[in-house]
C-alpha positions, 0 to 999 in steps of 0.5 A: 500500500502506497501512502502520499508524501508529506510536504512541510508547510514551511516549503510554501514560504520558500516556493509558494508555487510548488506543486508536483506529481507523485507516482508510485509503481509496483513492478513486482513479478512483471514482464520486461519491455523496452523504451523507444530507440533513441529516446534520450538522444531525441530529447537531447536534440530537442533541448539543443534546439531550445525546447521547451519554451518555459525552460529558462523561466522555470529553472530561474525560479528553481535557482531563486528557491534554492537561494531562499533556503541558503543554497548556491544554485551556481554551485549546486543547481537543481537536478533539471538545471544540471542535466540541461547544462550537460546537454548544452555543453556536451550535446548528450548525456550518457545512458545509465539504465533504462528507468533512469534514462526514462526519467532523465528524458522526461526531465530534459523534455519538460525542464523539470526535476524528476526523481526516482527512488527504490520504494522498497528501501524506504523507511516510512513515508517520503517527507519534504522538509527543512533539515535541522542538521542532525540528519544523516545522508549516505553518499559515496566519495572517492569510491567509498561510502560516507555519511554527510549531514545537511545544513540546518534549514536546507530543503531535503527529502527524507524518510524515517532513517535519514535524508534521501535527497539533499538540497531539495533535488540536487543530490540523491542518496545511495540508500534509496537509489533506483538501480533496476526496473523491478520491485516497488518504485516512487517518482516525483516530478517537481514544478514551480509557478513558471511551468505551465500546469498542463505541461506538468500533466504531460510530463507525468503522462510521458513518464507513466507511458514509458514505465508501462512500456518498460515494465508491462503490466506494472501497477501505476498510481499518480497523485498531485501534491502541493505545498 
């Protein structure tokens, strides 16, 4: 049984226009499918041609939100900005695995941060909140597992064990990282007021359609959430 993420009411002070789509997937014992050939490269070409029209405005809104909670967006940009910068610099991003490639393609096409998590590794419900600085965040540095702590006031996604994503959607932790199209998964598409509302719905539809192609007969549920 999937439960909706919890959004701390203080998030509305940092990003009053925040709204998102939360998507839960159960791919336990389902068939194996595939994504359209060239999906990622086609989306990269779309970005190189200037799409989508709202990209600059939306990513600027994210940079402003990061500044409000004390982050430096030039040093630690939101995930969508980071992906877009790589495409504009290199022309392409490398393939990681089909499910990550899918949500990266959605992120690039709609200039929206998209996260994917291994829900079976979660302890409790995903919670978007402000850190007090005592939480633990598991990551890798120089090839070795290490534990960091977020800064007080930093926007984080967390569960009952610790931080799952630092600086809102900048860096994902290793504990709940999604590595295969199997089991139970959770995705979140996060938007601000400068992204058209219908574009958020389209981005969600693209992700859901891709997940169903990748994992035939999987069970998918989508829910809108907001600050």
